TORKOLFI-835643 format. One line per 2 residues: number of its first residue (from 1); for each residue x, y, z of N, C-alpha, C. Coordinates in nm, 3 decimals, m for minus. Atoms other than C-alpha are relative to their C-alpha. Example, Ala and Ser with C-alpha at 12.3 -4.5 7.8 and 13.67 -1.06 7.14 Angstrom:
2
1) 0.089/m0.119/0.000/1.230/m0.450/0.780/0.090/0.120/0.000  m0.082/m0.119/m0.006/1.367/m0.106/0.714/m0.077/0.109/0.073
REM end
This chain:
312
1) m0.077/0.097/0.177/m1.836/0.990/0.106/0.073/0.077/m0.048  m0.069/m0.057/0.131/m1.910/1.206/m0.101/0.019/0.128/0.016
3) m0.087/m0.078/m0.019/m1.767/1.533/0.043/0.163/m0.034/0.025  m0.173/0.086/m0.022/m1.443/1.291/0.112/m0.028/m0.001/m0.148
5) m0.064/0.035/0.175/m1.431/1.232/m0.264/0.024/0.132/m0.069  m0.005/m0.139/0.042/m1.523/1.573/m0.366/0.117/0.060/0.045
7) m0.140/m0.071/m0.061/m1.212/1.683/m0.147/0.066/m0.067/m0.051  m0.089/0.024/0.084/m0.999/1.502/m0.320/0.015/m0.022/m0.105
9) 0.018/m0.045/0.114/m1.135/1.529/m0.662/0.095/0.165/m0.041  m0.008/m0.192/0.026/m1.029/1.934/m0.614/0.181/0.015/m0.011
11) m0.209/0.108/m0.020/m0.641/1.783/m0.447/0.010/m0.084/m0.129  m0.033/0.083/0.122/m0.629/1.567/m0.776/0.005/0.110/m0.081
13) m0.009/m0.073/0.145/m0.669/1.871/m1.041/0.091/0.137/0.064  m0.094/m0.044/m0.011/m0.505/2.095/m0.861/0.120/m0.025/m0.012
15) m0.129/0.082/0.099/m0.181/1.899/m0.847/0.022/m0.053/m0.120  0.003/0.037/0.152/m0.257/1.807/m1.185/0.026/0.118/m0.105
17) m0.089/m0.119/0.049/m0.181/2.173/m1.306/0.122/0.053/0.032  m0.119/m0.068/m0.088/0.102/2.226/m1.104/0.082/m0.069/m0.078
19) m0.026/0.140/0.076/0.217/1.859/m1.272/0.038/0.066/m0.078  m0.045/m0.002/0.187/0.201/1.984/m1.618/0.029/0.149/m0.013
21) m0.045/m0.146/m0.009/0.234/2.346/m1.554/0.173/m0.009/0.009  m0.178/m0.024/m0.022/0.636/2.308/m1.403/0.092/m0.114/m0.082
23) m0.097/0.131/0.094/0.733/1.954/m1.658/0.009/0.104/m0.143  m0.062/m0.148/0.088/0.646/2.303/m1.945/0.123/0.037/0.031
25) m0.133/m0.170/m0.034/0.822/2.516/m1.803/0.133/m0.099/0.053  m0.146/0.037/m0.007/1.160/2.305/m1.721/m0.002/m0.069/m0.178
27) m0.087/0.050/0.105/1.144/2.113/m2.066/0.029/0.216/m0.117  m0.034/m0.166/0.024/1.168/2.561/m2.191/0.178/m0.023/m0.007
29) m0.160/0.024/m0.018/1.528/2.448/m2.041/0.029/m0.078/m0.052  m0.035/0.111/0.099/1.599/2.170/m2.229/0.044/0.019/m0.151
31) m0.064/m0.042/0.148/1.904/2.188/m2.471/m0.027/m0.050/m0.104  0.001/0.072/0.079/1.901/2.096/m2.784/m0.128/0.042/m0.079
33) 0.185/m0.041/0.158/1.621/2.130/m3.103/m0.021/m0.112/m0.036  0.034/0.120/0.122/1.375/1.895/m3.254/0.078/m0.056/m0.139
35) m0.056/0.015/0.162/1.535/1.971/m3.589/0.190/0.017/0.009  m0.072/m0.050/0.018/1.869/1.941/m3.559/0.093/m0.136/m0.019
37) m0.039/0.025/0.139/1.916/1.767/m3.912/0.122/0.099/m0.075  m0.160/m0.104/m0.021/2.321/1.917/m4.020/m0.089/m0.003/m0.187
39) 0.048/m0.072/0.143/2.085/1.927/m4.377/m0.070/0.118/m0.060  0.138/m0.075/m0.031/1.837/2.133/m4.264/0.046/0.160/0.032
41) m0.039/m0.111/m0.007/1.968/2.534/m4.320/m0.068/0.076/0.126  0.082/m0.125/m0.100/1.962/2.819/m4.017/m0.157/0.073/m0.073
43) 0.170/m0.095/0.045/1.632/2.978/m4.261/m0.122/m0.126/0.060  0.082/0.184/m0.031/1.507/2.562/m4.227/m0.095/0.037/0.096
45) 0.026/0.059/m0.092/1.529/2.575/m3.923/m0.138/0.080/0.083  0.045/m0.127/m0.051/1.396/2.912/m3.805/m0.150/m0.056/m0.019
47) 0.085/0.099/0.037/1.084/2.814/m4.022/m0.078/m0.081/0.057  0.161/0.047/m0.062/0.939/2.561/m3.854/0.040/m0.013/0.077
49) 0.095/m0.047/m0.106/0.966/2.688/m3.548/m0.068/0.091/0.032  0.085/m0.121/0.017/0.794/2.965/m3.684/m0.141/m0.159/m0.030
51) 0.110/0.065/0.089/0.522/2.667/m3.819/m0.050/m0.092/0.086  0.108/0.050/m0.162/0.493/2.482/m3.431/m0.021/0.081/0.061
53) m0.018/m0.092/m0.117/0.560/2.817/m3.259/0.025/m0.032/0.086  m0.116/0.069/m0.150/0.885/2.692/m3.076/m0.005/0.143/0.010
55) m0.092/m0.170/0.008/0.976/3.100/m3.137/m0.108/0.022/0.074  0.074/m0.037/m0.024/0.676/3.175/m2.982/0.041/0.072/0.152
57) m0.032/m0.003/m0.155/0.718/3.386/m2.615/m0.026/m0.099/0.105  m0.008/0.150/m0.082/0.723/3.168/m2.298/m0.122/0.006/0.044
59) 0.104/m0.033/m0.070/0.392/3.297/m2.205/m0.131/m0.020/m0.091  0.093/0.018/0.094/0.213/3.240/m2.527/0.016/m0.127/m0.016
61) m0.030/0.104/m0.004/0.332/2.899/m2.559/m0.084/m0.079/0.100  0.074/0.124/m0.087/0.187/2.802/m2.267/m0.152/m0.004/m0.013
63) 0.145/m0.035/0.068/m0.143/2.975/m2.322/m0.015/m0.133/m0.062  0.062/0.084/0.145/m0.178/2.792/m2.625/0.020/m0.204/0.038
65) m0.029/0.170/m0.003/m0.018/2.432/m2.488/m0.129/m0.032/0.112  0.028/0.029/m0.139/m0.246/2.427/m2.164/m0.196/m0.004/m0.029
67) 0.124/m0.004/0.071/m0.556/2.543/m2.380/m0.027/m0.099/m0.093  0.005/0.099/0.056/m0.482/2.240/m2.570/0.010/m0.086/0.038
69) m0.018/0.135/m0.081/m0.416/2.016/m2.309/m0.179/m0.008/0.006  0.170/m0.045/m0.038/m0.749/2.128/m2.222/m0.112/m0.134/m0.111
71) 0.101/0.022/0.103/m0.947/1.987/m2.540/0.073/m0.098/m0.044  m0.103/0.102/m0.002/m0.658/1.675/m2.557/0.019/m0.012/m0.126
73) m0.103/0.000/0.185/m0.473/1.817/m2.890/0.106/m0.013/0.123  m0.139/m0.075/m0.061/m0.117/1.779/m2.756/0.057/m0.024/m0.081
75) m0.050/m0.040/0.161/m0.052/1.829/m3.154/0.165/m0.113/m0.062  0.048/0.148/0.047/0.156/1.599/m3.324/0.175/0.000/0.062
77) m0.135/m0.004/m0.052/0.558/1.473/m3.317/0.066/m0.004/m0.112  m0.062/m0.119/0.138/0.824/1.587/m3.500/0.057/m0.138/m0.063
79) m0.078/0.164/m0.061/1.036/1.209/m3.467/m0.114/m0.078/m0.125  0.104/0.113/0.114/0.696/1.040/m3.682/m0.088/0.090/m0.116
81) 0.053/m0.150/0.116/0.653/1.304/m3.963/m0.149/0.048/0.036  0.139/m0.053/m0.014/0.357/1.473/m3.819/m0.103/m0.076/0.120
83) 0.106/0.079/m0.036/0.162/1.219/m3.649/m0.095/m0.007/0.168  0.058/m0.054/m0.076/m0.105/1.330/m3.398/0.104/m0.122/0.142
85) m0.031/0.044/m0.153/0.074/1.221/m3.026/m0.117/m0.101/0.048  0.104/0.054/m0.032/m0.282/1.164/m2.885/m0.052/m0.148/m0.085
87) 0.018/0.125/0.065/m0.321/0.865/m3.155/0.140/m0.133/0.071  m0.156/0.141/m0.028/0.075/0.697/m3.092/m0.002/0.021/0.190
89) m0.015/m0.011/m0.204/0.000/0.762/m2.681/m0.098/m0.150/m0.049  0.085/0.100/0.014/m0.332/0.524/m2.755/0.039/m0.100/m0.064
91) m0.071/0.130/0.142/m0.144/0.305/m3.076/0.061/m0.111/0.172  m0.052/0.112/m0.048/0.108/0.158/m2.738/m0.055/0.029/0.156
93) 0.004/m0.004/m0.104/m0.045/0.250/m2.447/m0.095/m0.145/0.033  0.051/0.149/m0.009/m0.238/m0.143/m2.490/0.180/m0.090/0.063
95) m0.117/0.031/m0.045/0.131/m0.295/m2.474/0.018/0.090/0.134  m0.061/m0.083/m0.128/0.255/m0.117/m2.199/m0.111/m0.075/0.101
97) 0.066/0.034/m0.127/m0.036/m0.193/m1.972/m0.024/m0.170/0.012  m0.031/0.176/m0.018/m0.070/m0.545/m2.085/0.115/m0.027/0.051
99) m0.114/0.005/m0.119/0.261/m0.607/m1.887/m0.047/m0.015/0.091  m0.005/m0.075/m0.158/0.192/m0.373/m1.650/m0.117/m0.093/0.129
101) 0.078/0.059/m0.139/m0.104/m0.597/m1.493/m0.041/m0.120/m0.015  m0.039/0.122/0.031/m0.044/m0.899/m1.616/0.139/0.032/0.154
103) m0.114/m0.042/m0.115/0.321/m0.776/m1.330/m0.098/0.043/0.054  0.045/m0.081/m0.182/0.057/m0.617/m1.096/m0.072/m0.116/0.063
105) 0.124/0.079/m0.094/m0.223/m0.909/m1.044/0.082/m0.145/0.021  m0.069/0.088/m0.090/0.092/m1.195/m0.994/0.098/0.010/0.061
107) m0.120/m0.060/m0.069/0.284/m0.966/m0.859/m0.025/m0.003/0.179  0.007/m0.021/m0.089/0.039/m0.892/m0.595/m0.067/m0.092/0.076
109) 0.009/0.099/m0.069/m0.126/m1.224/m0.536/0.111/m0.072/0.080  m0.153/m0.017/m0.056/0.252/m1.318/m0.464/0.014/0.027/0.127
111) m0.110/m0.149/m0.072/0.350/m1.029/m0.281/m0.079/m0.074/0.189  0.098/m0.004/m0.144/0.042/m1.080/m0.032/0.001/m0.163/0.051
113) m0.014/0.106/m0.091/0.053/m1.445/0.011/0.174/m0.030/0.086  m0.143/0.037/m0.071/0.440/m1.471/0.127/m0.037/0.107/0.109
115) m0.016/m0.017/m0.089/0.372/m1.178/0.321/m0.073/m0.060/0.159  0.075/0.019/m0.099/0.066/m1.343/0.514/0.018/m0.152/0.011
117) m0.059/0.105/0.003/0.272/m1.696/0.518/0.167/0.025/0.136  m0.125/m0.065/m0.109/0.574/m1.476/0.677/m0.029/m0.006/0.132
119) 0.073/m0.061/m0.105/0.368/m1.348/0.915/m0.033/m0.132/0.060  0.043/0.033/m0.094/0.188/m1.591/1.082/0.094/m0.187/0.020
121) m0.174/0.089/m0.107/0.530/m1.788/1.112/0.106/0.016/m0.028  m0.059/m0.062/m0.002/0.721/m1.586/1.225/0.130/m0.051/0.066
123) m0.176/0.092/m0.082/1.106/m1.674/1.290/0.043/m0.121/m0.092  m0.017/0.084/0.072/1.061/m1.965/1.058/0.093/m0.004/m0.073
125) m0.022/m0.077/0.129/1.179/m2.076/0.757/m0.037/m0.041/m0.056  0.046/m0.039/0.159/0.992/m2.020/0.524/m0.039/0.208/0.015
127) 0.008/m0.174/m0.092/0.939/m1.644/0.736/0.217/m0.004/m0.070  m0.105/m0.106/0.092/1.327/m1.576/0.619/0.033/m0.098/m0.187
129) 0.013/0.056/0.119/1.273/m1.769/0.306/m0.060/0.123/m0.090  0.044/m0.086/m0.022/1.034/m1.493/0.280/0.089/0.141/0.005
131) m0.099/m0.141/0.006/1.270/m1.179/0.400/0.130/m0.034/m0.134  m0.117/m0.014/0.181/1.579/m1.299/0.105/m0.125/m0.005/m0.099
133) 0.047/m0.016/0.058/1.306/m1.309/m0.133/0.005/0.180/m0.023  0.019/m0.042/m0.024/1.204/m1.033/m0.058/0.195/0.098/m0.032
135) m0.149/m0.056/0.025/1.577/m0.849/m0.003/m0.007/0.019/m0.115  m0.026/0.110/0.058/1.693/m1.033/m0.293/m0.087/0.109/m0.152
137) 0.108/m0.098/0.129/1.364/m0.839/m0.584/0.022/0.157/0.102  m0.001/m0.117/m0.029/1.410/m0.517/m0.423/0.178/0.081/m0.046
139) m0.136/m0.027/0.002/1.818/m0.526/m0.434/0.068/0.032/m0.159  m0.020/0.073/0.128/1.838/m0.686/m0.805/m0.060/0.108/m0.115
141) 0.090/m0.110/0.118/1.791/m0.373/m1.086/m0.051/m0.074/m0.101  0.070/0.125/0.074/1.493/m0.529/m1.264/0.082/m0.003/m0.180
143) 0.036/0.062/0.141/1.688/m0.483/m1.644/0.177/m0.101/0.043  m0.079/0.154/m0.072/1.996/m0.723/m1.448/m0.144/m0.091/m0.081
145) 0.081/0.164/0.047/1.687/m0.973/m1.407/m0.033/m0.022/m0.154  0.074/0.022/0.103/1.530/m0.909/m1.723/0.132/m0.034/m0.110
147) m0.096/0.065/0.068/1.873/m0.924/m1.883/0.055/m0.155/m0.043  m0.115/0.208/m0.004/1.970/m1.245/m1.736/m0.150/m0.108/m0.077
149) 0.137/0.131/m0.019/1.571/m1.426/m1.782/0.051/0.015/m0.176  0.074/0.005/0.138/1.579/m1.321/m2.125/0.132/m0.051/m0.155
151) m0.146/0.098/0.047/1.998/m1.490/m2.238/m0.062/m0.101/0.114  0.011/0.112/m0.028/1.871/m1.805/m2.012/m0.114/m0.078/m0.052
153) 0.119/0.031/0.058/1.505/m1.862/m2.113/m0.029/m0.019/m0.178  0.012/m0.011/0.130/1.504/m1.710/m2.455/0.156/m0.055/m0.116
155) m0.156/0.016/0.091/1.894/m1.723/m2.628/0.063/m0.164/0.025  m0.047/0.162/m0.048/2.013/m2.088/m2.419/m0.107/m0.085/0.011
157) 0.098/0.129/0.079/1.702/m2.288/m2.430/m0.104/0.029/m0.111  0.111/m0.054/0.076/1.464/m2.125/m2.650/m0.125/m0.058/0.016
159) 0.180/0.068/m0.070/1.147/m2.180/m2.467/m0.096/0.109/m0.070  0.092/m0.199/0.108/1.017/m1.748/m2.572/0.078/0.051/m0.001
161) m0.106/m0.092/0.067/1.100/m1.519/m2.766/0.062/0.121/0.077  m0.143/m0.055/m0.020/1.375/m1.330/m2.738/m0.048/0.228/0.075
163) 0.036/m0.180/m0.039/1.220/m0.947/m2.795/m0.179/m0.047/m0.004  0.153/0.042/0.005/0.850/m0.891/m2.817/m0.041/m0.053/m0.162
165) 0.055/0.092/0.109/0.648/m1.044/m3.088/m0.109/m0.020/m0.032  0.185/m0.031/0.018/0.269/m0.935/m3.221/m0.002/m0.114/m0.096
167) 0.090/0.075/0.119/0.220/m1.224/m3.445/m0.052/m0.145/0.090  0.099/0.077/m0.090/m0.061/m1.472/m3.299/0.058/m0.128/0.009
169) m0.005/0.112/m0.024/0.009/m1.706/m3.113/0.075/0.053/0.093  m0.100/m0.060/0.009/0.342/m1.544/m3.027/m0.007/0.134/0.125
171) 0.007/m0.127/m0.155/0.244/m1.221/m2.784/0.005/m0.036/0.085  m0.017/0.008/m0.184/0.163/m1.351/m2.461/0.101/m0.050/0.039
173) m0.117/0.056/m0.100/0.465/m1.610/m2.467/0.104/0.082/0.005  m0.095/m0.115/0.037/0.670/m1.308/m2.567/m0.002/0.141/0.085
175) 0.055/m0.153/m0.078/0.426/m1.090/m2.270/0.113/m0.052/0.132  m0.016/0.060/m0.156/0.587/m1.366/m1.999/0.177/0.063/0.111
177) m0.135/m0.067/m0.094/0.960/m1.257/m1.929/m0.010/0.174/0.039  0.060/m0.152/m0.082/0.904/m0.857/m1.863/m0.072/0.032/0.007
179) 0.172/0.002/m0.125/0.531/m0.909/m1.696/0.115/m0.121/0.165  m0.112/m0.047/m0.101/0.835/m1.084/m1.456/0.065/0.068/0.005
181) m0.079/m0.067/m0.081/1.057/m0.927/m1.445/0.003/0.117/0.074  0.063/m0.182/m0.037/0.837/m0.592/m1.364/m0.067/m0.071/0.158
183) 0.035/0.044/m0.068/0.658/m0.840/m1.100/0.089/0.021/0.139  m0.104/m0.029/m0.151/0.980/m0.871/m0.833/0.021/0.116/0.010
185) m0.002/m0.157/m0.172/0.984/m0.548/m0.693/m0.142/m0.034/0.010  0.114/0.067/m0.054/0.646/m0.583/m0.688/m0.032/m0.116/0.124
187) 0.048/0.086/m0.056/0.653/m0.906/m0.532/0.082/0.011/0.181  m0.097/0.020/m0.156/0.916/m0.838/m0.250/m0.061/0.101/0.051
189) 0.106/m0.144/m0.073/0.775/m0.445/m0.171/m0.120/m0.074/0.091  0.045/m0.034/m0.143/0.426/m0.580/m0.043/m0.018/m0.153/0.053
191) m0.035/0.093/m0.097/0.584/m0.891/0.070/0.103/m0.012/0.130  m0.070/m0.148/m0.138/0.793/m0.612/0.351/m0.113/0.044/0.069
193) 0.116/m0.031/m0.055/0.475/m0.483/0.354/m0.127/m0.044/0.130  0.082/0.126/m0.096/0.250/m0.749/0.417/m0.009/m0.036/0.135
195) m0.084/0.133/m0.100/0.486/m0.939/0.670/m0.031/0.144/0.078  m0.033/m0.108/m0.061/0.534/m0.600/0.870/m0.134/0.032/0.052
197) 0.163/m0.008/m0.043/0.202/m0.496/0.894/m0.055/m0.081/0.075  0.122/0.121/m0.041/0.031/m0.840/0.980/0.024/m0.033/0.132
199) m0.095/0.019/m0.161/0.294/m0.864/1.285/m0.063/0.092/0.054  0.110/m0.169/m0.069/0.163/m0.547/1.397/m0.166/0.000/0.048
201) 0.108/m0.036/m0.021/m0.170/m0.573/1.351/m0.041/m0.168/0.072  0.026/0.110/m0.137/m0.184/m0.944/1.525/0.031/m0.011/0.162
203) m0.053/0.046/m0.170/m0.108/m0.826/1.894/0.031/0.143/m0.002  0.033/m0.046/m0.035/m0.284/m0.513/1.849/m0.137/m0.119/0.197
205) 0.136/0.019/m0.086/m0.615/m0.523/2.113/m0.100/m0.067/m0.049  0.131/0.048/0.071/m0.906/m0.589/1.906/0.026/m0.127/m0.067
207) m0.062/0.146/0.067/m0.707/m0.949/1.765/m0.010/m0.051/0.110  m0.030/0.113/m0.160/m0.675/m1.039/2.110/m0.159/m0.018/0.075
209) 0.185/0.021/m0.091/m1.044/m0.918/2.212/m0.049/m0.153/m0.090  0.151/0.097/0.168/m1.207/m1.135/1.852/0.088/m0.126/0.109
211) m0.071/0.104/0.002/m0.928/m1.383/1.975/m0.096/m0.032/0.199  0.033/0.088/m0.099/m1.084/m1.435/2.368/m0.129/m0.065/0.009
213) 0.061/0.044/m0.073/m1.383/m1.427/2.293/m0.108/m0.133/m0.099  m0.020/0.147/0.033/m1.354/m1.759/2.092/0.009/m0.023/m0.111
215) m0.033/m0.011/0.089/m1.340/m1.696/1.787/0.092/m0.079/m0.122  m0.096/0.066/0.007/m1.129/m1.933/1.590/0.073/0.057/m0.096
217) m0.077/m0.111/0.046/m0.797/m1.836/1.457/0.019/0.005/m0.158  m0.036/0.019/0.143/m0.886/m1.876/1.041/m0.108/0.136/0.018
219) 0.095/m0.082/0.037/m1.147/m1.582/1.087/0.048/0.099/0.067  m0.056/m0.088/m0.013/m0.969/m1.387/1.329/0.133/0.018/m0.100
221) m0.089/m0.002/0.108/m0.731/m1.381/1.089/m0.042/0.046/m0.092  0.043/m0.064/0.140/m0.907/m1.337/0.757/m0.107/0.077/0.025
223) 0.063/m0.094/m0.026/m1.170/m1.111/0.913/m0.007/0.150/0.065  m0.063/m0.129/m0.092/m1.022/m0.865/1.166/0.196/0.014/m0.042
225) m0.206/0.005/0.013/m0.618/m0.886/1.068/0.048/0.067/m0.136  0.008/m0.011/0.096/m0.563/m0.916/0.726/m0.067/0.135/m0.119
227) 0.001/m0.114/0.016/m0.788/m0.617/0.654/0.048/0.100/m0.023  m0.096/m0.136/m0.030/m0.587/m0.346/0.863/0.111/m0.002/m0.049
229) m0.110/0.001/0.027/m0.317/m0.505/0.732/0.030/0.070/m0.175  m0.025/m0.024/0.209/m0.381/m0.455/0.329/m0.027/0.212/m0.015
231) m0.020/m0.147/m0.004/m0.378/m0.074/0.425/0.090/0.094/m0.039  m0.078/m0.018/0.035/m0.047/m0.013/0.395/0.029/m0.040/m0.171
233) 0.027/0.010/0.091/m0.039/m0.211/0.099/m0.035/0.077/m0.124  0.049/m0.128/0.072/m0.309/0.030/m0.070/0.118/0.043/m0.072
235) m0.061/m0.129/0.050/m0.119/0.290/m0.042/0.152/0.031/m0.080  m0.117/m0.032/0.051/0.185/0.170/m0.166/m0.017/m0.058/m0.137
237) 0.053/0.016/0.106/m0.011/0.023/m0.470/m0.035/0.114/m0.149  0.100/m0.126/0.159/m0.135/0.365/m0.660/0.107/0.033/m0.047
239) m0.130/m0.025/0.158/0.179/0.432/m0.740/0.076/m0.012/m0.100  m0.036/0.135/0.071/0.298/0.110/m0.811/m0.103/0.001/m0.155
241) 0.105/0.083/0.102/m0.014/0.022/m1.037/0.043/0.161/m0.120  m0.113/m0.150/0.063/0.116/0.392/m1.228/0.079/m0.081/m0.083
243) m0.128/0.033/0.042/0.438/0.242/m1.299/m0.024/m0.076/m0.025  0.036/0.140/0.108/0.329/m0.078/m1.409/m0.035/m0.011/m0.106
245) 0.074/m0.081/0.132/0.110/0.054/m1.674/0.015/0.044/m0.074  m0.027/m0.066/0.145/0.231/0.228/m1.889/0.164/m0.018/m0.011
247) m0.151/0.011/0.024/0.576/0.035/m1.801/0.112/0.037/m0.033  m0.093/m0.052/m0.026/0.902/m0.020/m1.707/0.102/0.019/m0.105
249) m0.099/m0.109/0.109/1.124/0.194/m1.927/0.118/m0.048/m0.080  m0.134/0.069/0.031/1.414/m0.001/m1.896/0.015/m0.125/m0.105
251) m0.062/0.181/0.036/1.312/m0.404/m1.949/m0.144/0.054/m0.137  0.076/m0.027/0.155/1.064/m0.229/m2.262/0.091/0.018/m0.051
253) m0.181/0.039/0.005/1.422/m0.135/m2.392/0.059/m0.166/m0.061  m0.090/0.139/m0.056/1.566/m0.473/m2.275/m0.155/m0.102/m0.135
255) 0.087/0.141/0.067/1.249/m0.668/m2.479/m0.097/0.042/m0.113  0.064/m0.079/0.095/1.131/m0.426/m2.752/m0.143/m0.001/0.018
257) 0.147/m0.013/m0.031/0.818/m0.378/m2.617/m0.072/0.136/m0.017  0.033/m0.118/0.012/0.638/m0.075/m2.825/m0.058/0.022/0.063
259) 0.072/m0.028/m0.095/0.520/0.053/m2.556/0.029/0.192/0.104  m0.078/m0.162/0.009/0.525/0.425/m2.411/0.108/0.043/0.122
261) m0.156/m0.098/m0.040/0.845/0.408/m2.183/0.118/0.012/m0.147  m0.122/m0.033/0.155/1.000/0.335/m2.524/m0.010/0.104/m0.072
263) 0.032/m0.080/0.060/0.831/0.551/m2.692/0.080/0.198/0.074  m0.082/m0.065/m0.099/0.964/0.804/m2.398/0.123/0.045/0.036
265) m0.137/m0.030/m0.029/1.328/0.775/m2.388/m0.007/0.010/m0.108  0.019/m0.009/0.166/1.311/0.817/m2.811/m0.044/0.147/0.005
267) 0.020/m0.094/0.013/1.155/1.088/m2.776/0.111/0.157/0.113  m0.146/m0.089/m0.035/1.439/1.262/m2.515/0.079/m0.017/m0.080
269) m0.191/0.069/0.077/1.706/1.120/m2.744/m0.054/0.097/m0.094  0.044/m0.028/0.077/1.524/1.277/m3.004/m0.037/0.188/0.000
271) 0.087/m0.157/m0.029/1.389/1.622/m2.835/m0.125/0.035/m0.048  0.111/0.017/0.085/1.050/1.543/m2.978/m0.079/0.030/0.127
273) 0.084/m0.138/m0.098/0.867/1.856/m2.727/m0.162/m0.042/0.002  0.176/m0.009/0.029/0.491/1.738/m2.817/0.004/m0.125/0.083
275) m0.001/0.118/m0.015/0.591/1.376/m2.732/m0.006/0.028/0.180  0.027/m0.008/m0.163/0.706/1.414/m2.371/m0.068/0.083/0.026
277) 0.148/m0.083/m0.078/0.441/1.667/m2.263/m0.091/m0.062/0.021  0.090/0.036/m0.028/0.232/1.477/m2.363/m0.018/m0.110/0.075
279) m0.007/0.121/m0.053/0.345/1.174/m2.212/0.043/0.032/0.172  0.014/m0.024/m0.135/0.438/1.327/m1.882/m0.124/0.053/0.050
281) 0.130/m0.014/m0.125/0.062/1.458/m1.831/m0.050/m0.074/m0.030  0.081/0.119/m0.034/m0.073/1.162/m1.925/0.059/m0.087/0.113
283) m0.077/0.104/m0.118/0.160/0.953/m1.656/m0.060/0.060/0.102  0.064/m0.160/m0.100/0.067/1.330/m1.451/m0.157/m0.063/0.035
285) 0.145/m0.046/m0.004/m0.278/1.198/m1.503/m0.031/m0.137/0.065  m0.005/0.120/m0.073/m0.216/0.819/m1.435/0.001/0.027/0.174
287) m0.059/0.067/m0.154/m0.057/0.889/m1.074/m0.119/0.066/0.065  0.077/m0.019/m0.074/m0.282/1.109/m0.970/m0.183/m0.028/0.008
289) 0.173/0.082/m0.050/m0.594/0.932/m1.018/0.055/m0.141/0.062  m0.039/0.037/m0.082/m0.426/0.691/m0.876/0.008/m0.012/0.153
291) 0.001/m0.041/m0.185/m0.380/0.864/m0.512/m0.129/0.012/0.052  0.150/m0.061/m0.026/m0.750/0.970/m0.556/m0.059/m0.150/0.014
293) 0.104/0.185/m0.049/m0.866/0.552/m0.611/0.069/m0.076/0.158  m0.042/0.020/m0.150/m0.613/0.502/m0.254/m0.047/0.072/0.059
295) 0.060/m0.093/m0.106/m0.772/0.785/m0.079/m0.174/m0.029/0.002  0.167/0.083/m0.017/m1.161/0.628/m0.146/0.035/m0.109/0.052
297) 0.048/0.092/m0.062/m1.062/0.307/m0.060/0.040/m0.009/0.162  m0.032/0.005/m0.118/m0.891/0.438/0.255/m0.095/0.055/0.052
299) 0.167/m0.075/m0.078/m1.246/0.596/0.334/m0.065/m0.104/m0.026  0.061/0.095/m0.024/m1.384/0.199/0.265/0.050/m0.079/0.093
301) m0.049/0.112/m0.074/m1.107/0.033/0.428/m0.004/0.018/0.137  0.008/m0.116/m0.181/m1.122/0.226/0.802/m0.056/0.127/m0.075
303) 0.053/m0.083/m0.034/m1.357/0.418/0.877/m0.005/0.156/0.036  m0.025/m0.062/m0.032/m1.219/0.608/1.046/0.114/0.108/m0.073
305) m0.072/m0.079/0.068/m0.982/0.793/0.788/m0.089/0.065/m0.086  0.115/m0.080/0.039/m1.330/0.909/0.639/m0.046/0.065/0.087
307) 0.103/m0.111/m0.072/m1.460/1.053/0.926/0.104/0.127/0.005  m0.117/m0.102/m0.029/m1.133/1.249/0.985/0.028/0.098/m0.091
309) 0.040/m0.123/0.062/m1.160/1.387/0.679/m0.139/0.001/m0.149  0.110/m0.082/0.009/m1.451/1.546/0.653/m0.133/m0.097/m0.045
311) 0.090/0.097/0.081/m1.646/1.193/0.452/m0.161/m0.038/0.154  0.177/0.015/m0.069/m1.957/1.247/0.784/0.020/0.065/0.065
REM end
């Protein structure tokens, strides 16, 4: 198992290096400048470019940036008065993570339960209901659903805050609608995967053998079938977890959540290079880490994967 994990860590570091490098190079071709104030003269813009090293040759900028990344120094923001980007991320990641974790927990639980119910009652009323929910959840864009529930529960019924509110006692209430809007896609995706895989697993030889041995149906389902059916669910939960933890960009804009997604949109609009690079690096790190965790969980859930990967 140690060798299996070590191999995945090496792959993760190589992947992260390539992602950060490519992102940096692509950003060099981004049109515009962070210094778009019409009040600035050409000379003043040139001085600012020199100060922040934006006019240096590409190899110099690349090596300096990669060296700073190793030291966890992501530079400063042009828009927010030279505020360190690392501080900005640390301040906002909590808001994004709070909503993302709530959506992940709620969506995963509901999705798995719906998938199990649909698989155990195949072609029944409950199976059709689950299928309709899954299709609607995937088809309806998150920003449309977010705007609808915001209008109904926030404006019409006035039972939930319309936008994110940091005030004590209202912060948790203000996360209900964005959490639900993010969780709908999670519910539909996991329900579909869980239903399909569980139906397939229930027809395998080892499940039939367990039934032939006289094991009760609950034992066969919970101990043998569901554990193996969770493998594809774990697969999609890795990338999904990252996207939820950093918050839905559009959902954050709709509900005014001061999170990472909202900050990324603002940085792109204002050409705030260091913020864009830092967030891209942060997102990439979370993503490859999630993939690593998924690979390790593969080895735990299914020993055959661990053996094939050189873990034993």
